[in-house]
DOSEDREN-812712 format. One record per residue: residue in one letter; residue number from 1; x, y, z of N, C-alpha, C in turn. Coordinates in steps of 0.2 Angstrom, whole numbers, plus 5000, padded with zeros to 4 digits. Each point is the difference from the previous one (the first is absolute). Layout:
BEGIN
REC:code:pos:nx:ny:nz:cax:cay:caz:cx:cy:cz
REC:a:NUM:X:Y:Z:X:Y:Z:X:Y:Z
...
***
This chain:
BEGIN
REC:code:pos:nx:ny:nz:cax:cay:caz:cx:cy:cz
REC:m:1:5371:5587:5727:4995:5007:5000:5002:5003:5006
REC:s:2:4998:5007:4998:5005:5007:5005:4992:5000:5003
REC:t:3:5001:5000:5008:4996:5004:5005:4998:5008:5002
REC:s:4:5005:5000:4997:5006:5009:5002:4993:5006:4998
REC:d:5:5001:5006:5005:4996:5004:4999:5001:5005:4995
REC:d:6:5004:4997:4995:5002:5004:4992:4994:4998:4996
REC:v:7:4996:4994:5001:4996:5000:4994:4995:5004:4997
REC:p:8:5001:5002:4995:4996:5004:4997:4993:5003:5004
REC:q:9:4996:5004:5001:4994:5000:5000:4995:5000:4995
REC:r:10:4995:4995:5000:4996:4999:4994:4996:5005:4999
REC:p:11:4996:5002:4994:4997:5006:5000:4991:4996:5004
REC:c:12:4997:5004:5003:4994:4999:5003:4995:5001:4993
REC:t:13:4997:4996:4999:4993:5002:4995:4994:5001:5005
REC:w:14:4994:5001:4996:4993:5003:5003:4998:4991:5002
REC:a:15:5002:4994:4998:4997:4993:5003:5004:5000:5009
REC:d:16:5006:5003:4997:5004:4998:5005:4997:5004:5008
REC:s:17:4999:5006:4996:4996:5007:5007:4996:4995:5002
REC:v:18:4993:4998:4995:4995:4996:5003:5001:4996:5004
REC:r:19:5004:4994:4998:5003:4995:5005:5003:5002:5008
REC:r:20:5003:5005:4999:5003:5003:5008:4994:5002:5001
REC:a:21:4996:5003:4998:4993:5003:5006:4997:4993:5003
REC:l:22:5000:4998:4995:4994:4993:5003:5004:4995:5004
REC:d:23:5005:5002:5000:5006:4994:5005:4999:5005:5006
REC:i:24:5002:5005:5002:4999:5006:5005:4994:5000:5003
REC:g:25:4994:5000:4996:4994:5000:5002:4997:4994:5004
REC:t:26:5002:4996:4995:4995:4990:5002:5007:4999:5006
REC:s:27:5007:5000:5003:5004:4998:5003:5000:5003:5008
REC:a:28:4998:5007:4997:4997:5006:5008:4994:4998:5003
REC:t:29:4996:4998:4995:4994:4998:5002:5000:4994:5004
REC:a:30:5002:4994:4996:4999:4992:5003:5006:5000:5006
REC:l:31:5004:5004:5001:5005:4999:5005:4994:5004:5007
REC:l:32:4997:5005:4998:4996:5004:5005:4992:4995:5002
REC:l:33:4999:4998:4995:4994:4995:5001:5001:4993:5005
REC:l:34:5007:4998:4997:5002:4991:5004:5004:5002:5004
REC:a:35:5001:5004:5003:5003:5004:5007:5000:4992:5004
REC:p:36:4993:5001:5005:4998:4997:5004:5003:4991:4997
REC:l:37:4997:4998:4995:5000:4992:4997:5009:5000:5002
REC:l:38:5006:5006:4997:5006:4998:4998:5004:4999:5006
REC:l:39:4998:5005:5007:4999:5000:5009:5001:4992:5002
REC:c:40:4993:4996:4997:4999:4995:5002:5005:4995:4996
REC:i:41:5000:5001:4993:5006:4995:5000:5007:5001:5002
REC:a:42:5000:5004:5000:5008:5001:5005:5002:4997:5004
REC:l:43:4993:5003:5006:5001:4997:5007:5001:4991:4999
REC:w:44:4994:4997:4994:5001:4993:4999:5006:4997:4997
REC:v:45:5004:5003:4998:5005:4999:4997:5006:4997:5006
REC:r:46:5000:5006:5004:5004:5003:5004:4998:4994:5005
REC:w:47:4995:4997:5004:4998:4996:5004:4999:4993:4998
REC:d:48:5002:4998:4994:5002:4995:4995:5005:4998:5001
REC:s:49:5007:5003:4998:5006:4997:5002:5004:5007:5000
REC:p:50:5005:4997:5003:5007:5005:5002:5000:5007:4993
REC:g:51:5001:5007:5001:5004:5003:4996:4996:5004:4997
REC:p:52:5001:5005:4995:4996:5007:5001:4992:4999:4996
REC:a:53:4996:5002:4999:4994:5000:4996:5000:4999:4993
REC:l:54:5005:5008:4999:5001:5003:4993:5005:4997:4999
REC:l:55:5001:4998:4993:5006:4999:4997:5003:5005:4996
REC:r:56:5007:4999:5000:5002:5007:4994:5005:4996:4997
REC:q:57:5000:4998:4993:5003:4998:4995:5003:5004:4995
REC:e:58:5005:4999:4997:5004:5005:4995:4995:4997:4994
REC:r:59:4999:5001:4995:4995:4999:4996:5006:5004:4992
REC:i:60:4996:4999:4996:5004:5004:4993:4995:5002:4996
REC:g:61:4999:5008:4998:4996:5001:4997:5000:5004:4993
REC:l:62:4997:5005:4998:5002:5006:4995:5009:4998:5000
REC:d:63:5002:5000:4992:5007:5000:4999:5004:4997:5004
REC:r:64:5000:4997:5004:5002:4993:5003:5002:5004:5008
REC:r:65:4997:5005:5000:5001:5002:5005:4998:4997:5006
REC:p:66:5003:4998:5007:4998:4997:5006:4995:5006:5004
REC:f:67:4995:4996:5003:4997:5004:5005:4998:4996:5006
REC:e:68:4997:5001:5005:4999:4998:5007:4992:4998:4999
REC:l:69:4998:4994:4998:4993:4997:4999:4997:4997:5007
REC:y:70:4993:5003:5002:4997:4998:5008:4997:4996:4996
REC:k:71:4998:4995:5006:4994:4995:5000:5001:4997:5006
REC:f:72:4996:4996:5000:4997:4996:5009:5006:4993:5000
REC:r:73:5004:4999:5005:5004:4997:5000:4995:4991:4999
REC:s:74:5003:4997:4995:4995:4993:5003:5005:4992:5000
REC:m:75:5007:5004:5001:5002:4994:5003:5005:5000:5004
REC:r:76:5005:4996:5004:5002:5000:5005:5006:5003:5000
REC:v:77:5003:5004:5004:5006:5003:5000:5005:4995:4996
REC:g:78:5006:5002:4997:5005:4997:4998:5002:4992:4998
REC:g:79:4992:5000:4995:4999:4995:4997:5007:4998:4992
REC:d:80:5001:4995:5000:5005:5000:4995:4994:5001:4994
REC:d:81:5001:5003:4993:4997:5000:4994:5003:4996:4993
REC:q:82:5006:4997:5003:5003:4995:4996:4995:4996:4994
REC:a:83:4996:4997:5003:4996:4997:4997:4995:5003:4995
REC:h:84:4997:5008:5002:4998:5003:4996:5005:5002:4994
REC:r:85:5005:5003:5002:5004:5001:4994:5000:4995:4992
REC:r:86:5002:4994:5005:5000:4995:4995:4994:4997:4996
REC:l:87:4995:5001:5004:4993:5002:4995:5001:5005:4994
REC:i:88:5000:5006:5002:5002:5005:4996:5004:4999:4994
REC:a:89:5005:4996:5002:5004:4999:4996:4999:4993:4994
REC:a:90:4996:4997:5003:4997:4994:4995:4995:5004:4997
REC:e:91:4996:5003:5003:4995:5004:4994:5001:5004:4995
REC:l:92:5008:5004:5002:5001:5001:4993:5004:4995:4996
REC:r:93:5002:4996:5002:5002:4994:4993:4995:4998:4997
REC:g:94:4994:5001:5002:4994:4997:4997:4996:4994:5002
REC:e:95:5003:4995:5008:5000:4995:5002:4992:5001:5004
REC:n:96:4998:4994:5000:4991:5000:5002:5000:4998:5006
REC:t:97:5000:5007:5005:4999:5001:5006:4994:4998:5005
REC:a:98:4997:4999:4997:4993:5000:5003:4998:4995:5003
REC:l:99:4995:5001:5003:4998:4993:5007:4993:5001:5003
REC:d:100:4996:4996:4998:4993:5002:5003:4997:5007:4997
REC:g:101:5002:5003:4993:4997:5003:4998:5004:5006:5000
REC:s:102:5005:5002:5006:5003:5006:5002:5009:4998:4998
REC:t:103:5002:5005:4998:5008:5001:4997:5004:5004:5006
REC:k:104:4995:5001:5008:5006:5001:5004:5002:4995:5005
REC:l:105:5002:5001:5005:5005:4996:5006:4993:4997:5001
REC:h:106:5000:4993:5001:4996:4996:5004:5002:4998:5006
REC:h:107:4996:5002:5006:5000:5001:5006:5009:5001:5005
REC:d:108:4998:5007:4996:5006:5004:5003:5001:5000:5007
REC:a:109:5004:4998:5002:5000:5000:5008:5003:5007:5004
REC:r:110:5001:5006:4994:5002:5006:5003:4993:5004:5001
REC:i:111:4994:5000:4996:4995:5002:5002:4996:4998:5007
REC:t:112:4996:5005:5004:4999:5001:5007:4993:4997:4997
REC:r:113:4996:4998:5005:4992:5000:4999:4996:5006:4998
REC:s:114:5003:5006:5005:4996:5004:4998:5002:5003:4990
REC:g:115:5006:4999:5001:5003:5002:4992:4994:4995:4995
REC:r:116:4999:4994:5000:4996:4996:4996:4996:5003:4998
REC:l:117:4992:5004:5004:4998:5002:5000:5001:5008:4994
REC:l:118:5003:5002:5005:5001:5008:4997:5002:4999:4993
REC:r:119:5005:4993:4996:5003:5001:4995:4995:4997:4993
REC:k:120:4997:4995:5003:4994:4999:4998:4993:5004:4997
REC:t:121:4999:5007:5004:4995:5003:5000:5004:5009:4995
REC:s:122:5006:4996:5002:5004:5006:4999:5002:5008:5004
REC:l:123:4996:4999:5006:4999:5005:5002:5009:5001:5003
REC:d:124:5004:4995:5000:5007:5003:5002:5002:5005:4996
REC:e:125:4998:5001:4994:5003:5005:4994:4998:5008:5003
REC:v:126:4995:5000:5003:4995:5007:5002:5005:5005:5002
REC:p:127:5003:4998:5003:5006:5007:5003:5003:5003:4992
REC:q:128:5000:4996:4995:5001:5002:4995:4999:5009:4998
REC:l:129:4995:5000:5001:4996:5004:4998:5004:5008:5004
REC:i:130:5005:4999:5004:5005:5005:5004:5004:5002:4992
REC:n:131:5003:4994:4996:5003:5002:4995:4996:5001:4996
REC:v:132:4993:4999:4999:4999:5004:4994:5001:5008:5002
REC:l:133:4996:5000:5006:5000:5008:5003:5007:5003:4997
REC:r:134:5005:4996:5003:5005:5004:4998:5004:5000:4994
REC:g:135:4997:4997:4994:5002:5001:4995:5005:4995:4999
REC:e:136:5001:4995:5003:5005:4994:4999:4997:4995:4995
REC:m:137:4992:5000:5000:4996:4994:4996:4994:5004:4999
REC:t:138:4997:4996:4996:4993:5003:4996:4995:4993:5000
REC:l:139:4993:5005:5000:4995:4994:5000:5000:4992:4997
REC:v:140:5002:5002:4994:5000:4995:4995:5009:5001:4997
REC:g:141:5002:4992:4999:5006:5001:4997:5005:4992:5000
REC:p:142:5006:4999:4999:5003:4994:5003:5001:5001:5004
REC:r:143:5001:4994:5005:5001:4997:5004:5008:4999:5004
REC:p:144:4998:5007:5007:5008:5002:5001:5005:4994:5002
REC:c:145:5003:4998:4996:5008:4995:5005:5003:5004:5003
REC:l:146:5003:4993:5001:5006:5001:5005:5006:5003:4996
REC:p:147:5005:5000:5003:5007:5002:4995:5003:4994:4999
REC:w:148:4999:4993:5003:5003:4995:4997:4997:4998:4993
REC:e:149:4993:4998:5001:4994:5000:4995:5003:5003:4994
REC:a:150:5003:5008:5001:5001:5006:4995:5004:4997:4995
REC:d:151:5005:4998:5005:5007:4998:4996:4999:4995:4996
REC:m:152:4995:4993:5002:4999:4995:4997:4996:5000:4992
REC:f:153:4997:5004:5001:4994:5003:4994:5004:4998:4991
REC:p:154:5000:4999:4998:5002:5002:4992:4998:5006:4998
REC:d:155:5004:5000:4995:5002:5009:4999:4994:5002:4995
REC:e:156:4998:4994:4998:4995:5002:4994:4993:5001:5007
REC:f:157:4999:5000:5004:4995:5004:5005:5002:5006:5003
REC:d:158:5005:5003:4997:5002:5005:5005:4996:5006:5000
REC:d:159:4996:4999:4994:4995:5008:4998:4993:5000:5009
REC:r:160:5000:4995:5001:4996:4999:5007:5001:5004:5004
REC:f:161:5006:5004:5000:5004:5005:5004:4998:5006:4999
REC:t:162:4997:5001:4995:5000:5007:4995:4993:5003:5004
REC:v:163:4997:4995:5003:4993:5005:5004:5001:4999:5008
REC:r:164:4995:5002:5004:5001:4999:5008:4998:4993:5001
REC:p:165:5001:4997:5004:4996:4994:5003:4994:4999:5002
REC:g:166:4996:4997:5000:4992:4999:5003:4998:4999:5007
REC:l:167:4995:5001:5001:4996:4996:5006:4997:4995:4997
REC:t:168:4999:5000:4995:4996:4993:4995:5003:5002:4993
REC:g:169:4999:4996:4995:5000:4997:4993:4998:4998:4997
REC:l:170:5002:4998:4993:4997:4994:4997:5003:4992:5002
REC:w:171:5005:5002:5005:5001:4993:5002:4996:4997:5005
REC:q:172:4996:5004:5004:4996:5000:5006:4994:4996:4998
REC:v:173:4997:5004:4994:4995:4997:4997:4999:4995:4997
REC:s:174:5007:4999:4999:4999:4993:4994:5001:4993:5005
REC:g:175:4999:5000:5005:5002:4996:5003:5005:4998:5006
REC:r:176:5002:5005:5003:5008:5002:5006:5002:4993:5002
REC:s:177:4998:4996:5002:5003:4995:5004:5003:4994:4993
REC:a:178:4995:5001:4995:5002:4995:4994:5003:5001:4994
REC:v:179:5003:5007:5002:5004:5003:4994:5008:4999:5002
REC:t:180:5005:4999:4997:5005:5000:5002:5004:5005:4997
REC:t:181:5006:5000:5004:5004:5008:5000:5002:5000:4991
REC:l:182:5000:4996:4996:5000:5002:4993:4994:5003:4996
REC:d:183:4994:4997:5002:4995:5002:4997:4999:5006:5004
REC:m:184:5002:5001:5005:4996:5007:5003:5006:5004:4997
REC:l:185:5006:5000:4998:5005:5004:4996:4995:5001:4993
REC:r:186:4999:4995:4997:4996:5003:4993:4994:5002:5001
REC:l:187:4995:4998:5005:4995:5005:5002:5001:5006:5000
REC:d:188:5007:5002:5003:5002:5007:5001:5001:5005:4992
REC:l:189:5003:4995:4997:5001:5005:4993:4993:5000:4997
REC:e:190:4995:4994:5001:4994:5001:4997:4998:5005:5002
REC:y:191:5000:5004:5008:4996:5005:5003:5002:5006:4996
REC:l:192:5007:5000:5000:5004:5005:4998:4998:5000:4991
REC:r:193:4999:4997:4995:4998:5000:4995:4993:5003:4998
REC:t:194:4995:5000:5006:4993:5003:5000:5000:5004:5004
REC:r:195:5003:5002:5004:4998:5005:5007:4996:5006:4997
REC:s:196:4997:5002:5006:4993:5005:4998:4998:5001:5006
REC:l:197:4997:5006:5001:4996:4999:5006:4993:4997:5000
REC:a:198:4996:4999:4996:4996:4996:4998:5003:4992:5003
REC:g:199:5004:4998:4996:5003:4992:5001:5003:5000:5009
REC:d:200:5002:5007:5002:5002:5000:5009:4992:4999:5001
REC:l:201:4996:5002:4999:4994:5002:5005:4996:4992:5000
REC:r:202:5000:4998:4992:4998:4992:5001:5004:4994:5002
REC:i:203:5006:5003:5004:5005:4994:5003:4999:5003:5007
REC:l:204:4997:5006:5001:4998:5000:5009:4993:4996:5001
REC:l:205:4997:5001:4997:4994:4997:5000:5000:4992:4999
REC:l:206:5004:4999:4997:5001:4991:5000:5002:4998:5005
REC:t:207:5004:5006:5004:5004:4999:5005:4996:4995:5007
REC:v:208:4993:5005:4999:4996:4997:5005:4998:4995:5002
REC:p:209:4997:4996:4994:4998:4993:4999:5006:4997:5003
REC:s:210:5006:5001:4997:5006:4994:5001:5001:5000:5007
REC:l:211:5000:5006:5003:5001:5000:5008:4993:4996:5004
REC:l:212:4996:5003:4998:4994:4993:5002:4999:4994:4999
REC:r:213:5004:4999:4994:5003:4990:4998:5004:4999:5007
REC:g:214:5003:5004:5002:5007:4997:5001:5007:4998:4997
REC:d:215:5000:5007:4997:5008:4998:4994:5005:5001:5001
REC:g:216:5002:5004:5007:5003:5001:5001:5008:4995:5003
REC:a:217:5006:5003:5001:5004:4996:5001:4999:4995:5005
REC:r:218:5002:4993:4999:5000:4994:5004:5005:4998:5007
***
């Protein structure tokens, strides 16, 4: 799939304009109000383990274009991701990888002490508001995936790349840690089939209790 700058521009609808206005207003306001908390988290991450507080990681966005995603570092620097890659491959084959109600890697040695709490509460993802403000992401949409994940996804799910990835989405409010990669891709297509401003608002409202339950990544 092409990731070049030659991808034709999509026509902007009134709904797209409203979404963008909400993205800018919400992300700018949240970043301003949460600035003291974000500073405390950054200091905690730096104190807890060697490495930068903010992780910059390549992800795949609209029209499969790569962009640099921001999040608080929750793993040790230099960790091996082969176990994670094998898990994703198994899920895409339809294998049952769930353990104790979670489909995520159990006892992942790469995760730091601060990272466990940040991932459980999804606080590690708050810096993605910068990506929303920049227009690389939106508030509601498919999960921003890694380049090697995008290469592994079956062609039937290509439509997930026709919209910007989201800070939250149907996958998150459907039980994030219990949802397999294959289930997530199916939820992405379901979201696209029923996508509306009212639906996005509903997902945003459902995200709050999801976070309070601690449905973040484990």
